[in-house]
Each structure stands twice: as C-alpha cells, then as structure tokens.
RODO-2510 file (C-alpha; in nm, 4 decimals, decimal comma):
residues 312
     n   res          X          Y          Z
     1     m    -1,2246    -1,7849     3,5234
     2     q    -1,2827    -1,3840     3,4610
     3     k    -1,2230    -1,3256     3,0855
     4     m    -1,0090    -1,1065     2,9149
     5     k    -1,1704    -0,8013     2,7826
     6     k    -1,1110    -0,7941     2,4311
     7     s    -0,8906    -0,4736     2,3141
     8     m    -1,0687    -0,2498     2,0667
     9     p    -0,9638    -0,1247     1,6711
    10     s    -0,7460     0,2098     1,7167
    11     a    -0,7945     0,5238     1,4331
    12     a    -0,5805     0,7623     1,3428
    13     l    -0,6868     1,0447     1,1182
    14     l    -0,4576     1,1109     0,8071
    15     d    -0,3961     1,4031     0,6638
    16     n    -0,2641     1,3412     0,3178
    17     r    -0,4878     1,1530     0,1920
    18     a    -0,7021     1,3354    -0,1608
    19     c    -0,9345     1,1806    -0,4387
    20     l    -1,0079     1,2745    -0,7757
    21     r    -1,3619     1,1727    -0,9766
    22     l    -1,3420     1,0671    -1,3361
    23     s    -1,6958     1,0682    -1,4953
    24     g    -1,7631     1,0144    -1,8980
    25     e    -1,8720     0,7560    -2,1089
    26     d    -1,4975     0,6395    -2,1881
    27     a    -1,4135     0,7005    -1,7950
    28     m    -1,3832     0,3469    -1,7516
    29     a    -1,2040     0,1934    -2,0652
    30     l    -0,9581     0,5488    -2,0304
    31     l    -0,8358     0,3973    -1,6828
    32     q    -0,8508    -0,0062    -1,7844
    33     g    -0,6254     0,0991    -2,0214
    34     l    -0,3844     0,2851    -1,8228
    35     v    -0,3327     0,0434    -1,4286
    36     s    -0,1830    -0,2081    -1,3501
    37     n    -0,4920    -0,3739    -1,1786
    38     d    -0,8022    -0,4823    -1,3597
    39     l    -1,1223    -0,2642    -1,3224
    40     n    -1,3223    -0,5479    -1,4350
    41     r    -1,2837    -0,6741    -1,0034
    42     l    -1,5172    -0,3299    -0,9139
    43     t    -1,8360    -0,3444    -0,7765
    44     p    -1,9928    -0,0951    -0,5831
    45     d    -1,9716    -0,3306    -0,2534
    46     r    -1,5189    -0,3951    -0,3850
    47     a    -1,3194    -0,1157    -0,3956
    48     i    -0,9307    -0,1986    -0,6024
    49     y    -0,5785    -0,1391    -0,5250
    50     t    -0,3837    -0,0526    -0,8799
    51     t    -0,0599     0,1752    -1,0074
    52     l     0,0461     0,3567    -1,2937
    53     l     0,3891     0,3311    -1,4217
    54     t     0,5776     0,4923    -1,6521
    55     p     0,5936     0,3766    -2,0375
    56     q     0,9152     0,1481    -1,8771
    57     g     0,7446    -0,0223    -1,5803
    58     k     0,8694     0,2353    -1,2680
    59     f     0,5813     0,3281    -1,0025
    60     l     0,4210     0,6658    -1,0417
    61     f     0,1284     0,6375    -0,8036
    62     d    -0,1324     0,4202    -0,6628
    63     f    -0,3942     0,4599    -0,5531
    64     f    -0,7618     0,2953    -0,4657
    65     v    -1,0746     0,2921    -0,7168
    66     h    -1,4217     0,3008    -0,5740
    67     a    -1,7047     0,2591    -0,7908
    68     d    -1,9274     0,5499    -0,7495
    69     g    -2,2147     0,5006    -0,9681
    70     a    -2,1329     0,5697    -1,3359
    71     a    -1,8189     0,7636    -1,2215
    72     l    -1,4837     0,6081    -1,0939
    73     i    -1,3178     0,8076    -0,7540
    74     l    -0,9499     0,7569    -0,7138
    75     e    -0,8198     0,8377    -0,3563
    76     t    -0,4432     0,8431    -0,3348
    77     a    -0,1695     1,0415    -0,1478
    78     g    -0,2913     1,4458    -0,0795
    79     d     0,0502     1,5588    -0,2405
    80     r     0,0433     1,3718    -0,5029
    81     l    -0,2962     1,4290    -0,6368
    82     a    -0,2501     1,7275    -0,8695
    83     d     0,0550     1,5387    -1,0420
    84     l    -0,1489     1,2429    -1,0790
    85     e    -0,4574     1,4826    -1,2286
    86     r    -0,1892     1,6021    -1,4698
    87     r    -0,0971     1,2553    -1,5648
    88     l    -0,4390     1,1236    -1,6412
    89     t    -0,5279     1,4513    -1,8258
    90     l    -0,2006     1,3921    -2,0854
    91     y    -0,4075     1,0522    -2,1637
    92     r    -0,7108     1,1548    -2,2126
    93     l    -0,7086     1,3022    -2,5561
    94     r    -1,0172     1,3406    -2,6748
    95     s    -1,1625     1,1140    -2,4347
    96     d    -1,5395     1,1796    -2,3213
    97     v    -1,3835     1,2110    -1,9595
    98     t    -1,4035     1,4517    -1,6599
    99     i    -1,1240     1,4616    -1,4037
   100     e    -1,1542     1,6939    -1,1212
   101     p    -1,1104     1,6630    -0,7454
   102     v    -1,3353     1,5934    -0,4915
   103     e    -1,4808     1,8883    -0,3317
   104     p    -1,5021     1,9627    -0,0836
   105     a    -1,1745     1,7168    -0,0144
   106     p    -1,2868     1,4577     0,2319
   107     l    -1,1325     1,3484     0,5604
   108     v    -0,9566     0,9901     0,5962
   109     a    -0,8888     0,7917     0,9206
   110     v    -0,7561     0,4166     0,9666
   111     l    -0,9370     0,1708     1,1957
   112     f    -0,6652    -0,0900     1,2287
   113     g    -0,6203    -0,3850     1,5012
   114     d    -0,8435    -0,6695     1,6122
   115     g    -1,1997    -0,6579     1,4665
   116     a    -1,1520    -0,3324     1,2374
   117     a    -1,3621    -0,5065     0,9599
   118     a    -1,6344    -0,6413     1,1996
   119     l    -1,6714    -0,2933     1,3942
   120     a    -1,7088    -0,1664     1,0197
   121     d    -2,0082    -0,4472     0,9384
   122     l    -1,7764    -0,6003     0,6608
   123     p    -1,6193    -0,9359     0,5967
   124     a    -1,2308    -0,8954     0,6258
   125     e    -1,1703    -0,9597     0,2628
   126     p    -0,9760    -0,7274     0,0208
   127     g    -1,1467    -0,4286    -0,1157
   128     a    -1,5011    -0,4926     0,0796
   129     t    -1,6860    -0,1815     0,0703
   130     r    -2,0198     0,0175     0,2042
   131     e    -2,1767     0,3191     0,2789
   132     a    -2,4038     0,4675     0,5427
   133     d    -2,5054     0,8269     0,6510
   134     g    -2,2294     0,9565     0,3778
   135     l    -1,9612     0,7413     0,4739
   136     t    -1,7256     0,5096     0,3003
   137     w    -1,5737     0,2187     0,4790
   138     t    -1,3113    -0,0154     0,3119
   139     v    -1,1426    -0,2508     0,4006
   140     d    -0,7818    -0,2588     0,2691
   141     p    -0,8054    -0,3443    -0,0762
   142     r    -0,3426    -0,4521    -0,0519
   143     l    -0,3963    -0,6522     0,2830
   144     p    -0,7142    -0,7027     0,5258
   145     a    -0,4746    -0,7329     0,7927
   146     l    -0,4107    -0,3696     0,8021
   147     g    -0,7238    -0,2252     0,8375
   148     v    -1,0166    -0,0510     0,7167
   149     w    -1,0374     0,2890     0,5420
   150     l    -1,3109     0,5914     0,6663
   151     r    -1,3864     0,8808     0,4027
   152     g    -1,6184     1,1401     0,4403
   153     a    -1,7128     1,4778     0,5452
   154     p    -1,4493     1,6218     0,8600
   155     e    -1,7565     1,6130     1,0721
   156     d    -1,9014     1,3247     1,0108
   157     v    -1,5622     1,0841     1,0292
   158     r    -1,4791     1,2634     1,3770
   159     a    -1,8441     1,2365     1,4879
   160     r    -1,8544     0,7974     1,3915
   161     l    -1,5345     0,7593     1,5559
   162     d    -1,6438     0,9026     1,8782
   163     a    -1,9823     0,7269     1,9175
   164     a    -1,7561     0,4487     1,8586
   165     g    -1,5464     0,5023     2,1282
   166     l    -1,2272     0,4545     1,9017
   167     e    -0,8922     0,5657     2,0278
   168     l    -0,8186     0,7933     1,8077
   169     v    -0,3698     0,7472     1,7865
   170     d    -0,0971     0,9183     1,5828
   171     a    -0,0684     0,8842     1,2540
   172     t     0,2881     0,7311     1,3200
   173     d     0,1217     0,4496     1,5313
   174     f    -0,0585     0,3151     1,1923
   175     n     0,3104     0,3989     0,9965
   176     r     0,4286     0,1373     1,2683
   177     h     0,1505    -0,1345     1,2128
   178     r     0,2003    -0,0792     0,8280
   179     i     0,5704    -0,1546     0,8284
   180     t     0,5354    -0,4700     1,0610
   181     l     0,2822    -0,5741     0,7846
   182     a     0,5447    -0,4791     0,4825
   183     v     0,2835    -0,2600     0,3269
   184     p     0,4756     0,0022     0,1045
   185     e     0,3884     0,3636     0,0905
   186     a     0,4700     0,5414    -0,1954
   187     g     0,6981     0,8804    -0,1454
   188     s     0,8694     0,6621     0,1362
   189     d     0,9009     0,2839     0,0247
   190     l     0,7565     0,2818    -0,3208
   191     i     1,0109     0,5907    -0,5189
   192     v     0,8679     0,7340    -0,8616
   193     d     1,0698     0,6714    -1,1184
   194     r     1,2677     0,3677    -0,9257
   195     s     1,0597     0,1465    -0,8028
   196     i     0,8915    -0,1666    -0,9162
   197     l     0,6215    -0,2996    -0,8469
   198     l     0,7114    -0,6695    -0,8150
   199     e     0,9894    -0,5730    -0,5679
   200     a     0,7624    -0,4024    -0,4151
   201     g     0,5157    -0,7472    -0,3483
   202     l     0,2593    -0,5705    -0,5136
   203     d     0,1779    -0,8454    -0,7375
   204     q     0,1083    -1,0363    -0,3985
   205     l    -0,1011    -0,7050    -0,2581
   206     n    -0,3870    -0,7247    -0,4819
   207     g    -0,2700    -0,4596    -0,7139
   208     v    -0,1287    -0,6282    -1,0011
   209     a    -0,3794    -0,8089    -1,2872
   210     f    -0,0893    -1,0471    -1,5115
   211     d    -0,4448    -1,1856    -1,7036
   212     k    -0,5772    -0,8557    -1,7940
   213     g    -0,4009    -0,7671    -2,0995
   214     c    -0,1951    -0,3952    -2,2363
   215     f    -0,1455    -0,1126    -1,9256
   216     v     0,1279     0,1421    -1,9436
   217     g     0,4283    -0,0293    -1,8371
   218     q     0,3304    -0,3526    -1,9012
   219     e     0,6212    -0,5228    -2,0516
   220     l     0,8447    -0,4593    -1,7915
   221     t     0,6510    -0,6200    -1,4804
   222     a     0,5554    -0,9463    -1,6864
   223     r     0,8957    -1,0188    -1,7931
   224     t     1,0565    -0,9457    -1,4633
   225     r     0,7624    -1,2277    -1,3321
   226     y     0,7963    -1,4493    -1,6247
   227     r     1,1993    -1,4437    -1,6272
   228     g     1,2573    -1,4574    -1,2205
   229     l     1,3942    -1,1230    -1,2544
   230     v     1,2918    -0,9933    -0,8973
   231     k     1,6577    -0,9783    -0,6737
   232     r     1,5483    -0,7358    -0,4402
   233     r     1,2299    -0,7343    -0,2346
   234     l     1,1275    -0,4774     0,0262
   235     v     1,1352    -0,6295     0,3569
   236     p     1,0183    -0,4833     0,7489
   237     v     1,3505    -0,5144     0,9501
   238     e     1,4361    -0,4675     1,3371
   239     l     1,7212    -0,2359     1,3760
   240     v     1,9226    -0,3382     1,6712
   241     g     2,1570    -0,0303     1,7940
   242     a     2,1575     0,1302     1,4408
   243     s     2,1261     0,5109     1,3665
   244     v     1,9675     0,5318     1,0328
   245     e     1,7479     0,7150     0,8023
   246     p     1,5163     0,6453     0,4580
   247     g     1,8382     0,6436     0,2027
   248     f     2,1096     0,4640     0,4224
   249     a     2,2777     0,1367     0,2962
   250     i     2,2554    -0,1562     0,4357
   251     m     2,5569    -0,3298     0,4405
   252     a     2,6601    -0,7444     0,4108
   253     g     3,0652    -0,6923     0,5302
   254     e     3,2093    -0,4893     0,2464
   255     v     2,9192    -0,5410     0,0440
   256     e     2,6085    -0,2960    -0,0098
   257     a     2,3303    -0,5186     0,0557
   258     g     2,0184    -0,3082     0,0422
   259     e     1,8438     0,0565     0,1260
   260     i     1,6510     0,2270     0,4284
   261     r     1,3363     0,3112     0,3126
   262     s     1,0579     0,4241     0,5867
   263     t     1,1485     0,4320     0,9585
   264     t     0,9659     0,4043     1,2860
   265     g     1,1612     0,3930     1,5945
   266     d     1,3666     0,0571     1,6140
   267     l     1,1861    -0,0614     1,2488
   268     a     1,2528     0,0253     0,8984
   269     m     1,1353    -0,0705     0,5573
   270     a     1,3973    -0,2019     0,3779
   271     l     1,5119    -0,3118     0,0052
   272     l     1,7654    -0,6405     0,0609
   273     r     1,9203    -0,7922    -0,2192
   274     l     1,7984    -1,1733    -0,1978
   275     d     2,0909    -1,3503    -0,1928
   276     r     2,1977    -1,1177     0,1411
   277     l     1,9082    -1,2660     0,3129
   278     g     1,9921    -1,4317     0,6435
   279     g     2,3524    -1,3079     0,6419
   280     a     2,5096    -1,0497     0,9198
   281     l     2,3871    -0,7000     0,7614
   282     e     2,4951    -0,3804     0,9123
   283     a     2,3599    -0,0064     0,8706
   284     g     2,3824     0,3192     1,0805
   285     g     2,6356     0,1656     1,3375
   286     g     2,4355    -0,1902     1,4204
   287     a     2,2342    -0,4482     1,2950
   288     v     1,9620    -0,4705     1,1018
   289     l     1,7035    -0,8188     1,1241
   290     p     1,5011    -0,9202     0,8348
   291     r     1,1321    -0,9758     1,0133
   292     p     0,9071    -1,0629     0,6651
   293     a     0,5349    -0,9733     0,7565
   294     f     0,2814    -1,3380     0,7388
   295     w     0,2143    -1,3220     0,3906
   296     q     0,5697    -1,3033     0,3076
   297     t     0,5809    -1,6653     0,2628
   298     d     0,8848    -1,6990     0,0145
   299     l     1,1116    -1,4748     0,2089
   300     i     1,0245    -1,6626     0,5546
   301     e     1,0785    -1,9968     0,3913
   302     r     1,4363    -1,8461     0,2007
   303     l     1,5450    -1,7115     0,5581
   304     a     1,5180    -2,0262     0,7457
   305     e     1,6643    -2,2328     0,4490
   306     t     1,9453    -1,9655     0,5015
   307     l     1,9841    -2,0015     0,8898
   308     e     1,9541    -2,4063     0,8441
   309     q     2,2518    -2,3950     0,6285
   310     e     2,4407    -2,1899     0,8758
   311     k     2,3283    -2,4730     1,1421
   312     g     2,4697    -2,7164     0,9383
***
C-alpha cells in the first residue's frame, strides 16, 4: 500500500509584530517586578510568555520575552509597541534600564501545522528557542500546538521560508488555527482595561506564575484563582446560521450569556458564562455552539456533564 505523504506546515507573515529591547543592569529586576510570569524561567534556549496588568488586575499588554545576552527582547503587537514603551518608562524611574525599539524592525512569521517544531529543529515544548543564521525560532510559549515563530531581517525570513518550500498562506488562516486552539489575541480577545487573565485561561497557557511573588495586578489575579471567582471563560464557538461581529451579545433565551470576540468565517472566540455552557445559545440570528480546545479539559468536562444531564 502506498504511504500517504505527510503534509508540510504552512507559514504566514505577520505584519503587526514588533520588538523592544531592555538593557542595563536593572532590566531583569525591573521587568520581574511588573509582569505576571517568572523571568527566572527564561534561558537563552527558552522564551516565556507574560502579561503586564493594571494595578486592578486588568489586562494591558502581553508579549514574549527572549534572552539576548544581558538584554531582554520583548516581542508584542506592533500597534501597542509605543504604548508598552511609555508604560515601562513610567515604571523605570531611576533604574539603570534602557528601553528602545529594535531597529531595523524584524519580520515575524509563524509556522503552523503538523511538524512545525521538527522543521525548526526544536522540541515541541513551550518556548523552546534556537538562533541560527541571524534568525530566531521559538515554539509558541503558550501552546506548542499553535506553531513556531520565526523572527529576523525580512529578506532572511523570506529566504528561509522559500528554501523550506513552505506554503505561504494568508494571516486569516493562522487566525482560524489560533481561535480553534483557544489562544486569545490582544485587542480582539484580550480587551485593555477589561479582561482578566483567568477568564482567558492564561494561567493554563503558561502566562502566570503564582509562586513568583508580587507583580502589578497580582492581588486580584491570585484572589480570582484561590476563591474560585472565575465565572466566564473564553472558548471557541461554531456559528450556525449566525451573522455576528465582535461585541455581539450571545443570548440564552432572554438572558445574556456572553459576548462574541474575534471571528473568522463560521468560527469565533466567545466569552461565555460558565453557568450557561451546554445550554442553547444564540447570536446574530443563529446558533452558537461551544467547541472547547483540547487543553480546556475543565470546559470539555463541564459541557459533557451538562449534555448528559439534559439527556437524563
């Protein structure tokens, strides 16, 4: 029997990524006291994902952190880079820290699909990183199944993708892949001054270290966890006959059960009330069907229990 040819990963170029460099004797200490993850987990071959919150524990920024010799490279959404630089500068005070955009701006691509980590010669482990020929390859620090990030000079990134024979797809294809895996995106799923980390599942996506000590917004984040105050969660949903846009209310009869966040075709990310998970949901004239990602085991179990109770 002829063996089926294994499909190659796809690659998408992302035009809204940019980097800051933090250097100076106090760079590590400054950032460690601010962000939700523990920078002691950072090594030259291991990047981390983290967030910067308001003092009230609401989302402001998220980014990858890479070790760059004695400096730190923060990779984030390009349209938030200037705001992140200003915020960090406010916290810097008299610390010996230089904060500056990485110039020239690198190009970022993402490889996704079966074998992406192997193609990058990396283990499929969160944050696994290597540098070669001026390029930085990083398995997504949140969820390895999301893919591998490639960063470098634009001409070098394009040449490496061409040499690998990878199919270049539109960024919307990667967006669909991301939503299917319930990995939230800043600006569309993570709303500035509104979102709470645990509602987005970022504690399960390697974004929070509860044993690191204090960070900005730590009190609310810890209280939400230890008192079981999470009442809503971000979850992928299938849209059946529904015409929606981000911000549309999701209804369970006459009761508001959630809100549509990012969308792509018949799939969306939704912030849903947990007590309505498993019941009939509607938005935009059609049905909204929760489709938790494989790592959202608590939601999968809750959904299965609810459906079983309905059958009984």
